[in-house]
C-alpha positions as CSV (number, residue, x, y, z in Angstrom):
1,X,-96.9,75.3,19.4
2,X,-98.2,72.2,17.6
3,X,-97.0,73.5,14.2
4,X,-93.5,74.0,15.7
5,X,-93.5,70.5,17.2
6,X,-94.5,69.0,13.9
7,X,-91.8,71.0,12.1
8,X,-89.2,69.7,14.6
9,X,-90.3,66.1,14.1
10,X,-90.1,66.5,10.4
11,X,-86.5,67.8,10.6
12,X,-85.6,64.8,12.8
13,X,-87.3,62.2,10.7
14,X,-86.5,63.5,7.2
15,X,-82.9,62.0,7.3
16,X,-84.3,58.7,8.6
17,X,-86.9,58.6,5.8
18,X,-84.2,59.2,3.2
19,X,-82.2,56.4,4.8
20,X,-85.1,54.0,4.6
21,X,-85.4,54.7,0.9
22,X,-81.7,53.8,0.4
23,X,-81.3,51.0,3.0
24,X,-83.0,47.7,2.8
25,X,-82.5,47.1,6.5
26,X,-83.3,49.8,9.0
27,X,-82.9,49.0,12.7
28,X,-84.2,51.5,15.2
29,X,-83.9,51.2,19.0
30,X,-86.6,53.0,21.1
31,X,-86.7,53.8,24.8
32,X,-89.8,54.0,26.9
33,X,-92.0,57.1,27.1
34,X,-94.7,58.1,29.5
35,X,-98.3,59.4,29.5
36,X,-96.8,62.8,30.4
37,X,-95.1,63.0,27.0
38,X,-96.8,64.7,24.1
39,X,-99.0,62.2,22.2
40,X,-97.2,63.2,19.0
41,X,-93.8,62.1,20.3
42,X,-94.8,58.6,21.5
43,X,-96.5,55.4,20.3
44,X,-98.0,52.3,22.0
45,X,-97.1,48.7,21.3
46,X,-98.0,45.4,23.0
47,X,-95.1,43.4,24.6
48,X,-96.1,40.1,26.1
49,X,-99.7,41.2,26.3
50,X,-98.8,44.5,28.0
51,X,-99.5,47.8,26.3
52,X,-96.3,50.0,26.6
53,X,-95.4,53.5,25.6
54,X,-92.3,54.2,23.5
55,X,-90.7,57.3,22.1
56,X,-91.0,57.8,18.4
57,X,-87.5,59.2,18.0
58,X,-85.1,56.3,18.4
59,X,-82.1,56.4,20.7
60,X,-80.0,55.2,17.8
61,X,-80.4,53.4,14.5
62,X,-78.5,51.6,11.7
63,X,-77.2,55.1,10.8
64,X,-74.9,54.7,13.8
65,X,-73.8,51.2,13.0
66,X,-70.1,50.6,12.1
67,X,-69.9,46.8,12.2
68,X,-72.1,43.8,12.9
69,X,-71.8,40.2,14.1
70,X,-74.8,38.0,13.2
71,X,-75.6,34.7,14.9
72,X,-78.4,32.1,14.8
73,X,-81.2,32.5,17.3
74,X,-83.0,29.6,19.1
75,X,-86.3,30.4,17.3
76,X,-84.8,29.9,13.8
77,X,-84.3,33.6,13.0
78,X,-81.1,35.5,13.5
79,X,-79.8,37.9,16.1
80,X,-77.1,40.5,15.5
81,X,-74.6,42.4,17.6
82,X,-74.2,46.0,16.5
83,X,-71.0,47.9,17.0
84,X,-72.0,51.6,17.1
85,X,-70.0,54.6,16.1
86,X,-69.0,57.4,18.4
87,X,-72.5,59.1,18.4
88,X,-74.3,55.8,18.8
89,X,-72.0,54.7,21.6
90,X,-72.6,57.9,23.5
91,X,-76.4,57.5,23.1
92,X,-76.3,53.9,24.3
93,X,-74.2,54.8,27.2
94,X,-76.4,57.6,28.3
95,X,-79.8,55.8,28.0
96,X,-78.5,52.7,29.9
97,X,-77.1,54.9,32.7
98,X,-80.3,57.0,33.1
99,X,-83.0,54.5,32.3
100,X,-82.1,51.5,34.3
101,X,-84.9,49.0,34.8
102,X,-86.7,50.3,31.7
103,X,-87.1,48.6,28.2
104,X,-85.2,49.2,25.0
105,X,-87.2,47.9,22.0
106,X,-85.6,47.0,18.7
107,X,-87.5,47.4,15.4
108,X,-86.5,46.2,12.0
109,X,-88.1,48.0,9.1
110,X,-90.8,49.1,11.4
111,X,-91.6,45.7,12.9
112,X,-90.9,44.8,16.6
113,X,-88.3,42.0,16.7
114,X,-86.8,42.1,20.2
115,X,-86.6,44.0,23.5
116,X,-84.2,44.1,26.5
117,X,-84.4,45.4,30.0
118,X,-81.7,47.8,31.0
119,X,-79.8,46.3,33.9
120,X,-76.5,48.1,33.7
121,X,-74.6,50.8,31.8
122,X,-73.3,49.8,28.4
123,X,-70.2,51.8,27.5
124,X,-68.5,49.6,24.9
125,X,-70.9,50.6,22.1
126,X,-72.2,47.1,21.4
127,X,-76.0,46.6,21.4
128,X,-77.4,43.1,20.7
129,X,-80.7,42.3,19.0
130,X,-81.1,38.7,20.2
131,X,-83.6,37.4,17.7
132,X,-86.2,38.2,15.0
133,X,-84.1,39.1,12.0
134,X,-84.7,37.0,8.8
135,X,-81.7,35.4,7.1
136,X,-82.1,37.4,3.9
137,X,-81.9,40.6,5.8
138,X,-78.8,39.4,7.6
139,X,-77.2,38.7,4.2
140,X,-78.1,42.2,3.1
141,X,-76.4,43.7,6.2
142,X,-73.3,41.6,5.7
143,X,-72.9,43.2,2.2
144,X,-72.8,46.7,3.8
145,X,-71.1,46.2,7.2
146,X,-67.9,44.4,8.2
147,X,-67.9,41.8,10.9
148,X,-67.0,43.2,14.4
149,X,-64.1,40.8,14.5
150,X,-62.7,42.2,11.3
151,X,-63.2,45.9,12.2
152,X,-60.0,48.0,12.4
153,X,-59.5,51.5,13.9
154,X,-60.1,54.4,11.5
155,X,-57.0,56.0,13.0
156,X,-53.4,54.8,12.9
157,X,-52.6,56.6,16.2
158,X,-55.5,55.7,18.6
159,X,-58.3,53.2,18.7
160,X,-61.2,54.9,17.0
161,X,-64.4,53.3,15.6
162,X,-65.3,54.4,12.1
163,X,-67.9,57.1,12.3
164,X,-68.2,59.0,9.0
165,X,-69.8,57.5,5.9
166,X,-66.4,57.4,4.2
167,X,-64.7,55.8,7.2
168,X,-67.5,53.1,7.3
169,X,-67.2,52.4,3.6
170,X,-63.4,52.2,3.9
171,X,-63.8,49.8,6.9
172,X,-66.0,47.5,4.9
173,X,-63.7,47.5,1.9
174,X,-60.6,46.9,4.0
175,X,-62.2,44.1,6.0
176,X,-63.3,42.4,2.8
177,X,-59.8,42.7,1.4
178,X,-58.2,41.3,4.6
179,X,-60.6,38.3,4.7
180,X,-59.8,37.5,1.1
181,X,-56.1,37.8,1.8
182,X,-56.5,35.5,4.8
183,X,-58.3,32.9,2.8
184,X,-55.7,33.0,0.1
185,X,-52.9,32.5,2.6
186,X,-54.7,29.6,4.1
187,X,-54.9,28.0,0.7
188,X,-51.2,28.7,0.1
189,X,-50.3,27.2,3.5
190,X,-52.3,24.0,2.6
191,X,-50.2,23.7,-0.5
192,X,-47.0,24.4,1.4
193,X,-46.5,27.8,-0.3
194,X,-47.0,30.0,2.7
195,X,-45.5,30.0,6.2
196,X,-47.5,32.1,8.7
197,X,-44.5,31.9,11.1
198,X,-42.2,33.5,8.6
199,X,-41.8,37.3,8.7
200,X,-42.8,37.8,5.1
201,X,-44.9,34.7,4.9
202,X,-43.1,33.1,2.0
203,X,-41.5,29.7,2.1
204,X,-38.0,29.5,0.4
205,X,-37.6,26.2,-1.4
206,X,-34.7,24.0,-0.4
207,X,-33.2,24.2,-3.9
208,X,-33.0,28.0,-3.6
209,X,-31.3,27.7,-0.2
210,X,-28.7,25.4,-1.6
211,X,-28.0,27.8,-4.4
212,X,-27.4,30.7,-2.1
213,X,-25.1,28.6,0.2
214,X,-22.7,27.7,-2.7
């Protein structure tokens, strides 16, 4: 039985280990465990001087992240809102519905950075790590994920959060392109070369209007 359990854990964690080799920032979010759980599936950590039990297998991780929105935290570090893909959204919704009053603990690269108490179901797929992330790690995440405000649906027909690796890569590329285009248009508008109110955005010089009216 122990060998089977170890084999199952290896199957679960092998993809996560491979991800940690490739990713410079790995965020995992763990729910509480109990003394009744197998010792091989839980670990203990101190939170505010209190020893608590958590499940080794996270409820979700950065593998389920589609977009982010970082912000400065009061303690000088950074927090980040995570927009989860379909699988991550379902996991967050389920754990917050079934484990109300318990703790969700966030770890970054294996170190505890934050924890929250579940007080209501979260169905919008957004989980926030409120503090504890160094600025350099935030910069690394920004290179990989688009900002939540710039994220677009991966479907032209319905609202759908990017979920596959390709969809997430495309989302980042498209968001980067849109931001660059927006900045260019702002520069053109400042020079009087772009009108955001015009259907095509271009300003027609008065001299050209006079030519067409003759």
